[in-house]
C-alpha positions as CSV (number, residue, x, y, z in Angstrom):
1,X,18.4,-6.6,0.7
2,X,15.5,-4.4,0.8
3,X,16.4,-0.7,2.0
4,X,12.9,0.3,2.9
5,X,10.5,-1.6,4.6
6,X,6.4,-0.9,5.1
7,X,5.6,-1.6,8.7
8,X,1.8,-1.7,8.9
9,X,0.2,-0.9,12.7
10,X,-2.3,-3.3,14.0
11,X,-4.1,-3.2,17.1
12,X,-3.7,-6.9,18.1
13,X,-4.2,-9.0,14.6
14,X,-0.9,-8.6,13.1
15,X,-0.5,-12.3,12.7
16,X,-4.1,-12.8,11.1
17,X,-3.6,-9.9,9.0
18,X,0.1,-11.2,7.4
19,X,-1.9,-14.6,7.0
20,X,-4.8,-13.3,5.1
21,X,-2.1,-10.6,2.4
22,X,0.1,-13.9,2.4
23,X,-3.2,-16.0,0.8
24,X,-4.3,-13.5,-1.5
25,X,-0.8,-12.5,-3.2
26,X,1.0,-15.3,-5.3
27,X,4.8,-15.4,-4.1
28,X,4.4,-14.7,-1.1
29,X,5.2,-16.1,2.3
30,X,5.3,-15.6,6.1
31,X,9.0,-15.3,7.3
32,X,9.3,-14.5,11.1
33,X,7.5,-13.5,14.1
34,X,8.4,-12.1,17.5
35,X,6.5,-12.0,20.5
36,X,6.5,-9.4,23.3
37,X,9.1,-9.9,26.1
38,X,8.9,-8.4,29.7
39,X,10.3,-5.1,28.7
40,X,7.9,-5.1,25.5
41,X,5.1,-5.8,27.6
42,X,5.5,-3.0,30.1
43,X,6.1,-0.2,27.7
44,X,3.4,-1.5,25.1
45,X,0.5,-2.7,27.4
46,X,0.6,-6.0,25.4
47,X,0.9,-9.6,27.0
48,X,4.4,-10.9,27.4
49,X,4.5,-14.1,24.8
50,X,1.6,-12.3,22.5
51,X,2.5,-11.6,19.0
52,X,4.5,-8.3,18.5
53,X,5.6,-8.5,14.9
54,X,5.1,-10.8,11.8
55,X,7.5,-10.5,9.2
56,X,6.2,-11.7,5.3
57,X,7.0,-10.9,1.8
58,X,4.6,-10.7,-1.1
59,X,6.4,-10.9,-4.5
60,X,10.1,-10.2,-2.8
61,X,8.9,-7.2,-0.8
62,X,8.9,-7.3,2.8
63,X,6.2,-6.3,5.1
64,X,6.0,-6.0,9.0
65,X,2.9,-6.4,10.7
66,X,2.7,-5.0,14.2
67,X,0.6,-5.6,16.8
68,X,0.7,-2.0,18.4
69,X,-2.5,-1.4,19.9
70,X,-5.5,0.9,19.3
71,X,-3.4,4.1,19.1
72,X,-3.4,4.3,15.4
73,X,-5.5,3.8,12.3
74,X,-5.3,3.4,8.7
75,X,-6.4,6.1,6.6
76,X,-6.8,6.5,2.9
77,X,-3.6,8.5,3.1
78,X,-1.4,5.4,2.4
79,X,-2.5,2.6,0.1
80,X,-1.4,0.0,-1.6
81,X,-1.6,-0.2,-5.9
82,X,-2.2,-3.8,-6.9
83,X,-1.4,-4.0,-11.0
84,X,-3.6,-6.5,-12.6
85,X,-3.2,-7.0,-16.2
86,X,-6.4,-8.7,-17.0
87,X,-10.2,-8.7,-15.9
88,X,-10.1,-11.5,-14.4
89,X,-7.1,-10.6,-12.4
90,X,-8.9,-7.4,-11.4
91,X,-12.0,-9.6,-10.3
92,X,-9.9,-11.8,-8.4
93,X,-8.2,-9.6,-6.3
94,X,-11.3,-7.1,-5.9
95,X,-13.2,-9.9,-4.3
96,X,-10.4,-11.3,-2.0
97,X,-9.3,-7.7,-0.7
98,X,-12.7,-6.3,-0.2
99,X,-14.3,-9.2,1.3
100,X,-15.6,-8.3,5.1
101,X,-14.1,-4.8,4.2
102,X,-15.6,-1.6,1.6
103,X,-15.6,-1.0,-2.1
104,X,-14.8,2.5,-3.1
105,X,-14.9,4.8,-6.1
106,X,-12.6,4.2,-8.9
107,X,-10.8,1.1,-8.0
108,X,-10.0,1.8,-4.2
109,X,-11.3,-0.6,-1.4
110,X,-10.6,-1.3,1.9
111,X,-9.9,-4.5,3.1
112,X,-11.5,-6.0,6.7
113,X,-8.5,-4.4,8.3
114,X,-9.2,-1.3,7.1
115,X,-6.3,-1.1,5.2
116,X,-6.6,0.9,1.3
117,X,-5.7,-0.8,-1.6
118,X,-6.3,0.7,-5.4
119,X,-6.8,-2.2,-8.2
120,X,-5.5,-1.0,-11.4
121,X,-4.0,-1.6,-14.9
122,X,-0.9,-0.2,-15.5
123,X,-1.6,0.6,-19.2
124,X,-4.4,3.2,-17.6
125,X,-1.7,5.3,-16.9
126,X,-0.3,5.8,-20.8
127,X,-4.2,6.5,-21.1
128,X,-4.3,9.4,-18.7
129,X,-1.3,11.0,-20.5
130,X,-2.2,10.6,-23.9
131,X,-1.5,13.7,-26.0
132,X,-4.7,13.8,-27.1
133,X,-6.6,15.6,-23.8
134,X,-10.1,14.0,-25.2
135,X,-9.0,10.7,-25.3
136,X,-7.7,11.1,-21.4
137,X,-10.5,13.2,-20.4
138,X,-12.8,10.2,-21.6
139,X,-10.6,7.9,-19.4
140,X,-10.8,9.7,-16.3
141,X,-14.7,9.9,-16.5
142,X,-15.1,6.8,-17.1
143,X,-12.8,5.7,-13.9
144,X,-14.5,8.3,-12.0
145,X,-18.0,6.2,-12.5
146,X,-16.5,3.0,-11.5
147,X,-15.8,1.1,-8.4
148,X,-14.0,-2.1,-9.6
149,X,-12.2,-1.6,-12.9
150,X,-13.5,-2.9,-16.0
151,X,-10.8,-3.0,-18.4
152,X,-13.4,-3.1,-21.5
153,X,-15.5,0.1,-20.6
154,X,-11.8,2.1,-19.7
155,X,-10.7,1.0,-23.5
156,X,-14.3,1.6,-25.1
157,X,-13.4,5.3,-23.6
158,X,-10.3,5.7,-24.9
159,X,-11.2,5.0,-28.4
160,X,-14.5,6.7,-28.1
161,X,-16.9,4.1,-28.8
């Protein structure tokens, strides 16, 4: 059983968002939906019978999408890192997650719900921690100049070619 579960606060489109995320990631599924009853509706101002939460999984990790109202919004202070091993995987994740959202620098983007994502390649961390500060600096400079990550560009920067 997972000890910590991420709860994502949406205004009124939690179910739509959960379905969107499940459609993007392999090994994902919708699990449970709860609805506002009289007590919850009275406190939240949400209509009785409307979707309160949707529990879903991405690669075995549980998430809960909550229709909590317009009080809170997503910020870049919290983001999800998606580790991609090929350029094709980067391209697919970037296209799907940024559709209707906005692209940002250094592999960051916001999806159409305002949730921030980072598209990364696991080996970049090793490159950025290289004992040769010139190599790691070249990698950082290359990452800072791109929006969607480009594996070949990063490798060329690391190799100094």
